[in-house]
DOBAMAR-797882 format. One line per 4 residues: number of its first residue (from 1); their letters; for each residue x, y, z of N, C-alpha, C. Coordinates in pm, 1 decimal, always signed. Layout:
% DOBAMAR-797882
NUM> a> X:Y:Z:X:Y:Z:X:Y:Z  ...
% end
This chain:
% DOBAMAR-797882
1> mtaw> +3919.4:+12650.3:-6539.8:+3857.8:+12717.9:-6427.4:+3749.9:+12814.0:-6478.7  +3640.0:+12818.0:-6410.5:+3530.0:+12905.4:-6447.4:+3547.9:+13040.7:-6379.0  +3521.1:+13145.9:-6452.3:+3530.7:+13279.6:-6394.7:+3390.2:+13324.4:-6353.7  +3365.2:+13325.2:-6224.4:+3236.7:+13371.7:-6174.5:+3245.1:+13521.2:-6150.1
5> ravp> +3131.7:+13586.7:-6152.2:+3125.9:+13731.7:-6133.3:+3163.6:+13766.2:-5989.0  +3260.9:+13852.5:-5974.4:+3302.7:+13900.3:-5842.7:+3259.6:+14045.7:-5828.1  +3219.1:+14081.2:-5707.0:+3176.9:+14217.7:-5676.3:+3246.4:+14261.0:-5547.5  +3263.5:+14391.9:-5526.3:+3327.6:+14434.8:-5402.0:+3232.0:+14422.0:-5282.9
9> crsc> +3285.4:+14381.3:-5169.3:+3208.9:+14378.0:-5044.2:+3166.3:+14520.8:-5012.4  +3043.6:+14536.7:-4966.3:+2993.3:+14671.4:-4937.8:+3056.7:+14732.6:-4812.4  +3128.6:+14652.3:-4734.9:+3194.0:+14706.2:-4615.4:+3343.7:+14725.9:-4636.0  +3412.7:+14618.4:-4670.5:+3559.2:+14624.6:-4675.6:+3614.6:+14636.2:-4817.4
13> eawv> +3527.5:+14626.8:-4916.9:+3562.0:+14641.0:-5057.7:+3648.6:+14528.3:-5113.9  +3666.6:+14418.6:-5038.5:+3736.3:+14301.2:-5092.5:+3645.7:+14237.2:-5197.4  +3704.0:+14171.6:-5295.4:+3626.6:+14108.2:-5401.0:+3566.8:+13977.4:-5350.8  +3435.9:+13961.4:-5370.5:+3365.1:+13840.8:-5327.7:+3282.6:+13784.3:-5443.5
17> iwaa> +3258.3:+13655.5:-5435.3:+3168.6:+13586.3:-5527.6:+3049.9:+13541.3:-5444.3  +2928.8:+13572.3:-5490.2:+2809.1:+13525.1:-5421.3:+2776.7:+13386.3:-5473.1  +2768.2:+13290.5:-5382.2:+2740.9:+13150.9:-5416.0:+2614.3:+13106.6:-5344.6  +2567.6:+12987.8:-5377.7:+2448.8:+12930.9:-5313.8:+2488.3:+12801.5:-5242.5
21> taeg> +2441.8:+12786.3:-5119.4:+2467.1:+12663.4:-5044.5:+2368.6:+12555.8:-5089.6  +2388.0:+12434.2:-5040.8:+2296.5:+12323.8:-5074.1:+2155.6:+12353.7:-5024.9  +2144.0:+12436.2:-4920.7:+2013.8:+12474.6:-4866.6:+1951.4:+12591.6:-4942.1  +2023.6:+12643.6:-5041.2:+1971.9:+12753.7:-5121.2:+1998.3:+12891.4:-5062.9
25> krmp> +2079.8:+12899.1:-4958.8:+2111.7:+13029.7:-4899.1:+2229.0:+13092.9:-4972.7  +2228.2:+13226.3:-4978.0:+2337.2:+13300.2:-5041.1:+2455.8:+13308.3:-4945.3  +2574.7:+13291.0:-5001.3:+2696.4:+13290.2:-4920.3:+2804.4:+13370.9:-4990.7  +2859.7:+13474.2:-4923.7:+2971.1:+13547.7:-4983.9:+3101.2:+13469.6:-4963.9
29> vdar> +3177.8:+13455.6:-5071.3:+3302.1:+13379.3:-5069.0:+3411.9:+13468.0:-5126.4  +3528.6:+13468.6:-5062.8:+3640.2:+13547.1:-5116.0:+3668.4:+13504.3:-5259.8  +3694.5:+13599.3:-5346.9:+3710.4:+13571.8:-5489.1:+3836.6:+13491.6:-5519.9  +3940.1:+13510.5:-5442.8:+4067.0:+13441.4:-5470.1:+4082.5:+13319.1:-5380.6
33> paag> +4132.7:+13209.3:-5437.2:+4166.1:+13094.7:-5352.8:+4271.6:+13135.5:-5250.0  +4268.3:+13071.5:-5132.4:+4361.2:+13108.4:-5025.7:+4401.8:+12985.9:-4945.5  +4522.0:+12991.0:-4891.6:+4567.6:+12885.3:-4802.1:+4470.4:+12876.2:-4685.4  +4434.7:+12756.7:-4647.8:+4341.7:+12738.5:-4537.7:+4196.1:+12750.5:-4578.7
37> gtvq> +4169.8:+12768.5:-4708.3:+4032.2:+12777.8:-4755.3:+3959.7:+12644.3:-4741.6  +3828.9:+12650.7:-4722.6:+3748.7:+12529.4:-4709.5:+3626.7:+12529.2:-4801.0  +3610.2:+12634.7:-4881.4:+3491.4:+12645.9:-4965.3:+3526.1:+12608.9:-5110.0  +3455.9:+12509.2:-5159.8:+3471.6:+12466.2:-5298.6:+3356.3:+12523.9:-5379.4
41> lqtr> +3388.2:+12589.5:-5489.3:+3285.7:+12644.0:-5577.6:+3274.8:+12555.7:-5701.3  +3151.4:+12531.5:-5744.5:+3127.2:+12452.4:-5863.8:+3018.1:+12518.3:-5946.2  +3027.7:+12501.8:-6075.8:+2926.6:+12554.9:-6166.5:+2796.7:+12476.5:-6147.3  +2684.8:+12549.4:-6143.1:+2552.9:+12485.8:-6136.1:+2489.9:+12494.7:-6274.4
45> pgsk> +2446.2:+12383.4:-6329.3:+2383.8:+12386.1:-6461.7:+2266.1:+12483.9:-6465.4  +2264.9:+12567.7:-6566.5:+2155.5:+12662.4:-6585.8:+2156.7:+12781.3:-6492.3  +2266.9:+12802.3:-6420.0:+2273.2:+12913.9:-6325.6:+2406.9:+12985.2:-6337.9  +2405.0:+13116.9:-6318.7:+2529.3:+13194.5:-6316.2:+2589.7:+13196.1:-6176.6
49> tpaa> +2511.1:+13152.8:-6077.0:+2557.4:+13150.5:-5938.5:+2621.3:+13015.4:-5908.5  +2747.1:+13013.5:-5860.9:+2810.1:+12885.3:-5831.2:+2753.1:+12822.2:-5704.3  +2770.3:+12691.7:-5694.0:+2732.5:+12618.5:-5573.7:+2852.3:+12619.0:-5479.4  +2827.9:+12644.6:-5350.7:+2933.1:+12645.8:-5249.4:+2918.8:+12522.7:-5161.4
53> tvld> +3028.6:+12450.0:-5146.5:+3033.5:+12335.5:-5056.7:+3146.6:+12359.3:-4958.0  +3115.2:+12354.5:-4830.0:+3217.2:+12372.5:-4726.9:+3271.4:+12234.3:-4692.5  +3401.8:+12218.0:-4711.0:+3466.7:+12090.2:-4686.0:+3521.5:+12084.7:-4544.5  +3528.2:+11963.6:-4489.1:+3590.0:+11949.6:-4357.1:+3741.5:+11959.8:-4372.8
57> eaaa> +3809.2:+11969.3:-4261.8:+3954.0:+11992.6:-4262.2:+4029.7:+11884.3:-4338.7  +3990.2:+11759.3:-4321.9:+4058.6:+11648.9:-4389.7:+4041.2:+11657.5:-4540.8  +3921.4:+11687.8:-4587.1:+3894.9:+11696.6:-4730.7:+3962.2:+11819.0:-4793.4  +3982.4:+11924.0:-4714.9:+4042.5:+12046.9:-4766.0:+4194.9:+12044.7:-4762.3
61> agrv> +4252.5:+11952.8:-4687.6:+4398.0:+11948.5:-4668.2:+4472.9:+11940.1:-4800.8  +4566.7:+12031.3:-4818.1:+4652.0:+12030.2:-4935.2:+4591.8:+12089.3:-5061.5  +4466.8:+12127.9:-5058.3:+4401.5:+12185.2:-5177.3:+4442.3:+12331.3:-5193.0  +4468.7:+12374.4:-5314.6:+4507.3:+12513.2:-5341.1:+4398.4:+12588.6:-5417.8
65> dlrk> +4288.1:+12519.9:-5448.8:+4181.3:+12581.0:-5527.3:+4063.3:+12626.5:-5441.7  +4074.2:+12613.3:-5310.9:+3962.7:+12645.3:-5222.3:+3970.1:+12789.9:-5175.6  +3853.7:+12842.7:-5143.4:+3842.0:+12981.5:-5098.4:+3794.3:+12985.3:-4953.9  +3797.7:+13104.0:-4896.1:+3745.5:+13123.4:-4760.6:+3609.9:+13191.1:-4768.0
69> ahfa> +3523.2:+13154.9:-4674.6:+3395.9:+13225.2:-4662.1:+3428.9:+13369.2:-4625.4  +3363.1:+13464.3:-4688.9:+3397.1:+13604.5:-4662.4:+3362.5:+13645.0:-4519.4  +3267.1:+13577.3:-4457.2:+3237.0:+13606.9:-4316.9:+3356.6:+13577.8:-4226.7  +3447.0:+13491.4:-4271.1:+3566.2:+13459.1:-4192.2:+3677.3:+13562.0:-4210.6
73> tcpd> +3671.9:+13640.6:-4316.8:+3781.0:+13733.9:-4345.9:+3740.4:+13880.9:-4341.3  +3612.5:+13910.4:-4347.7:+3566.9:+14049.8:-4349.5:+3573.2:+14109.8:-4209.3  +3637.5:+14224.9:-4193.6:+3644.2:+14286.8:-4060.9:+3507.4:+14335.9:-4011.6  +3411.9:+14349.4:-4100.9:+3278.8:+14397.1:-4063.5:+3172.7:+14287.3:-4069.9
77> advw> +3212.6:+14162.5:-4063.3:+3118.5:+14050.8:-4079.6:+3002.6:+14055.5:-3980.2  +3029.5:+14094.3:-3857.4:+2922.9:+14094.9:-3756.4:+2809.7:+14191.8:-3790.6  +2840.1:+14294.6:-3865.8:+2737.4:+14391.0:-3906.1:+2636.8:+14324.4:-4000.2  +2683.1:+14233.6:-4082.6:+2601.2:+14171.1:-4185.6:+2540.5:+14037.6:-4145.7
81> rrr> +2598.5:+13972.4:-4046.5:+2552.1:+13839.5:-4007.4:+2410.9:+13844.1:-3952.8  +2327.6:+13752.3:-3999.3:+2189.1:+13744.1:-3950.2:+2186.0:+13660.1:-3824.1  +2108.1:+13702.7:-3729.6:+2097.4:+13631.0:-3601.5:+1985.3:+13531.7:-3604.4
% end
């Protein structure tokens, strides 16, 4: 397993990993894998930022290595979400 850099959320102080989506957007992801997670992190060659892939429910079923998007778990997500 690769250890990516985790930083505290500026609102709730939970540990998050900043990842990049396939579209190149930054996405905060909870640092610890969690039951019900749908985000798969993978190392990107030549980058310290992991790639984030959101899996559908069927693909995520039974996986224990997946994380949750921090927007789904942060109590202050609406403050940070872009419209």
